[in-house]
N, C-alpha and C positions, 0 to 999 in steps of 0.2 A: 627786461621781461618781468622780473620780480615786481617792479613798481607797477606795471600795467596789471599784472594778475592781482596784486593787493588792491589796486584801485577798482578792479572789476567788482569786488565785493561791496563797494560803496554805492553802486547804482540802486537808486530807489526813485520812484516817481512821486514827487511832492507837489501838491497843488500850489501853484504860485498865485499871488494876488495880482490883479490887473491894476497897474498904477499909471499906465500911459493914458493919454487923453483921447477919448472918442468924441469927435465933434463934427457935426454936419453943418455948422453955421456958414461955411463958405461954399456949400453946394447950391448952385443956382436954382436947379429944379427942385423946389420944396416938395413936389408931389412924388418924387422918386427917391426919397431918403430910405436907406437900408437901416433896419433896426440894429441897435448895438448888439443884441443877442445873436442875430444872424451874421453880423460882421465878425464876431469872435469865432463863431462856428466855421465860417469860411476861412478864417486865418488858421484854424486848427486842421481843417479837412482838405484845404486846397492842395491840388496835386503839384502845381508849380506856380511860380511868380515871375514877374519881370523886374529885374534889378536895373535901375536907370542911374547913370553916373555922368559926371563931366568927363569927357575924353581926357586922357592923360596928357595930351598936348594942348589942352584948353581950347580946342577948335571945334567944339560941338558936343553932342551928347553920345553916350554909348549905353545901349540897353540890351540885356540878354535874358532869355527864359532860363530859369534855374530851379532845381529842387530845393526845398527848404523845410525847416521844422520850427515851430513856435514852442517856446518853453512854458507857455501859459502864464507868462509874466510880461516882462518888458523886452524880451529878446527873441530875435529870429536868428537861426543859425543856418549857414550855407557852407558846403564843403567844396574845395577846389584843389588844384595843384599848387605847390608852394611858390610858383612864379607865374606871371601872366599879365595880360592887359588889365583885367579888372582889379588886380592888386595894385598895379601902378596907378590906376585911376583913383582908387581909394586912398593911396598914400598922398596923392596931390590934393584931393578934395574928399574928405570923409562924409560930407552931407550927401545922402542918396535918397532916392524914392523907390518904393517897392509896391508893386501892384499885383493883386491876386484876382483873377476872374473866376467866378463860379459858374453856375448854370447859364447857358445861352440857348436861344431858340430862334432861328431865323424864320420869320413869317413873310415869305416872299410875296404872297398875294396881298399883304397889307403894307408892304414896303417898309418894314421895320424889324427890329430884333428885340426879343425879351433878353434881359441880362441881369446880372448882379456882380458887383465888383467892390473892392476896397482899395484905397490908395493910402500908403503909409509913408510919413516923413520919418527918416531914420538918420542916425549917425553910425557909420561903419567903423569897426575896430578889427585889427589884425594883430598878430603877435601875442595871442592868448596863452595862458598857462597850459601845460600838458594836461592837467586835470580837467580844465574846462573844455579843451579840444576833444578829449576822449569822451567826456560826458555828452558833448554835442553829437559825436558820432553814434553814441548809444541812442540818443533821442531820434536821430535820423533812421536808425535801424528799427526802432519801435514803430515809427510811422510807415516806412516803406517795405520793411521785411519782418513783420512781427512773428512769423513762423520760423525764422532762421536767425534769430538774434545771436545764439552761441557761435554759429559758423561765421556770421558777420563780424562779431567781435574778434574772432581769430584772424580774419582777413584784415580788419582795422588795425590790429596790433602789428601785423606784418608790414603793412603799408603806411604806418603812422608817420614815418619820416618823409614820406612823399605826399602828405596830405596837409593842407592848410584849412583853417576854419575862419570864416568871416562872421563876426557877431554884429547884427544890426540892432542898435538900441532904438526902440520905438519912441518917438516923441509924440506924434499925433496920428490919428487915423480917421478916415471918413469913408462912408459907403453910399453906394447908389444902386438902385434896382429899377427895372421897368418890367411890369407885367401887363400884358394886353388882354383886355376882356373881349371874348369872342361872342 
């Protein structure tokens, strides 16, 4: 507990530089490119993303919707239990894909959908230091429970041994959007 309380004083929000590559060169529909600015905004504000991995038995894919937080740099953090299917998948194959969908609007009479999304190529890591794991939990609280951070940190401290953090190192990201003129 002493370590965690001392560490709690360390929390500050530092602006991180974006070093990952934003590239739309492989997007087929050139008329639907999402701007880099909107892509980073979507990464910061997105409510959830879809983490896609190779199944741990190498017999297909495994994708799950999951809460996340971006550190405004090269990393996305996800929390989970210390055992489970996704951790086994990552242990076998750390190359993963992460997708965030922003605004959507089904236009039934036009037989189409307006949308915006980003697809991110990542390398997943587990077994992070206690300091990085606790900082990731703090970032998650800032995003999802900004009015209850102190209470959330108390909860995080109590359940820390039952919590794993997955770090996604962003390699490349691309974005696509469709807006329909009415």
